C-alpha positions as CSV (number, residue, x, y, z in Angstrom):
1,M,4.4,-2.4,12.9
2,P,1.7,-3.1,10.4
3,V,-1.7,-3.3,11.5
4,V,-4.2,-5.5,9.7
5,T,-7.6,-6.9,10.0
6,Q,-8.2,-10.7,8.5
7,Q,-4.8,-10.3,6.7
8,V,-6.0,-6.7,5.1
9,L,-3.7,-4.0,5.3
10,F,-4.8,-0.6,6.5
11,V,-2.6,1.3,8.7
12,R,0.8,1.5,10.2
13,F,2.1,2.9,13.3
14,D,3.3,6.4,12.9
15,A,4.6,7.2,16.5
16,V,4.5,5.3,19.6
17,T,4.9,6.6,23.3
18,A,4.8,4.8,26.5
19,S,0.7,5.2,26.8
20,A,-0.4,5.9,23.3
21,S,0.2,5.2,19.5
22,R,-0.4,7.4,16.3
23,V,-1.3,5.4,13.2
24,Q,-1.1,6.3,9.6
25,L,-4.0,5.1,7.2
26,I,-3.1,4.2,3.9
27,T,-5.6,6.8,2.8
28,D,-3.5,9.3,4.2
29,P,-1.9,11.8,1.7
30,G,1.8,11.0,3.2
31,S,1.3,7.2,2.7
32,T,2.8,5.1,0.0
33,V,2.6,1.4,0.0
34,N,4.8,-1.0,-2.5
35,V,2.2,-3.4,-4.1
36,R,2.0,-6.0,-6.8
37,L,-0.9,-7.1,-8.8
38,Q,-2.2,-10.7,-7.5
39,N,-0.9,-13.5,-9.9
40,R,1.1,-11.3,-11.9
41,N,4.8,-10.0,-11.7
42,E,3.9,-6.4,-11.9
43,D,4.9,-3.9,-9.0
44,G,3.4,-0.4,-8.3
45,Q,2.8,1.7,-5.7
46,V,-0.5,2.7,-3.9
47,N,-0.6,6.4,-2.7
48,G,-3.4,8.0,-0.4
49,S,-4.6,11.4,-1.1
50,I,-6.1,14.5,0.7
51,T,-9.6,13.4,-0.3
52,G,-9.0,9.9,1.3
53,E,-9.1,8.1,-2.2
54,L,-6.4,5.5,-3.0
55,S,-4.5,5.7,-6.4
56,L,-2.2,2.9,-8.0
57,N,0.5,4.6,-9.6
58,M,3.8,3.5,-11.3
59,I,2.3,0.8,-13.8
60,A,3.6,0.8,-17.0
61,Q,1.2,1.3,-19.9
62,E,1.7,-1.9,-21.7
63,V,0.4,-3.9,-18.4
64,T,-3.3,-4.8,-18.8
65,L,-5.0,-3.6,-15.7
66,N,-8.6,-4.6,-15.2
67,P,-11.4,-3.5,-12.6
68,G,-11.4,-6.1,-9.9
69,D,-7.6,-6.7,-9.9
70,L,-6.5,-7.4,-6.5
71,L,-3.5,-5.6,-4.9
72,L,-1.2,-7.2,-2.4
73,T,1.9,-5.6,-0.6
74,S,5.0,-6.4,-2.6
75,G,7.6,-6.3,0.7
76,L,9.7,-4.1,-1.7
77,G,11.3,-1.3,0.6
78,G,10.9,-3.6,3.8
79,N,8.4,-1.4,5.5
80,Y,5.5,-4.2,5.0
81,P,5.3,-8.1,5.0
82,T,4.7,-9.3,1.7
83,D,1.2,-10.7,0.5
84,V,-1.1,-8.6,2.5
85,L,-4.4,-7.5,0.8
86,V,-4.4,-3.7,0.2
87,G,-7.4,-3.1,-2.2
88,Q,-9.1,-3.6,-5.6
89,V,-8.8,-1.6,-8.8
90,V,-11.9,0.1,-9.7
91,T,-11.1,2.4,-12.7
92,I,-8.0,2.7,-14.9
93,E,-6.7,5.8,-16.5
94,R,-4.5,5.8,-19.5
95,T,-3.1,8.9,-21.0
96,E,-1.4,8.9,-24.3
97,N,2.2,9.9,-23.9
98,E,2.5,9.2,-20.3
99,L,4.9,6.4,-19.2
100,F,2.7,5.1,-16.6
101,Q,-1.0,4.5,-16.1
102,T,-2.9,5.1,-13.0
103,A,-5.9,3.7,-11.3
104,L,-8.5,4.5,-8.4
105,V,-8.3,1.6,-5.9
106,Q,-11.1,0.6,-3.4
107,P,-9.6,-0.3,0.0
108,V,-10.9,-3.5,1.2
109,V,-11.7,-2.2,4.6
110,D,-14.7,-0.5,5.5
111,Y,-13.4,2.1,8.2
112,E,-17.0,2.8,9.4
113,A,-17.5,-0.8,10.3
114,L,-14.1,-1.6,11.6
115,R,-14.4,-2.9,15.3
116,A,-11.0,-4.9,15.9
117,V,-7.4,-5.1,14.4
118,L,-4.2,-6.9,14.7
119,V,-0.7,-5.6,15.2
120,I,1.9,-7.8,13.4
121,T,4.5,-7.8,16.3
122,N,6.9,-10.3,14.6
123,F,7.7,-8.2,11.5
124,R,10.9,-6.6,11.6
125,T,11.7,-3.7,9.1
126,I,14.7,-4.0,6.8
127,N,17.4,-1.2,7.0
128,I,18.3,-0.4,3.5
129,D,20.5,2.5,4.0
130,P,23.6,0.3,3.6
131,L,22.5,-0.4,0.1
132,I,21.8,2.9,-1.1
133,P,24.8,4.7,-2.7
134,G,25.8,7.6,-0.6
135,A,23.7,6.9,2.6
136,N,25.4,6.6,5.8
């Protein structure tokens, strides 16, 4: 289940037992969130890193990114609901001869000041295995 605070995505449950839960922050190196640019029909991925920074990836070179652009969950992959705020573009890196550009993303959650969260309990993940050729 996704975990939010005031419609801001920042974590999801990684493992659950009868008396405890382990969560994965979106800044975790193993975290990938499918996102879209607000007010545009452009999708990408936000990945965590070992330093705790977020990077925006898989954005085509011809897409105009600007500092301050907001990123929302896209709903692709079925792991998160759509239109939950993820972060804001800070700096953009374009490299000649690369297919995609990247950007540093500032999460909108201040983890130091976080005191309460909400768990989205009515969200059901979508099993896409039947749609993947060769998956059983």
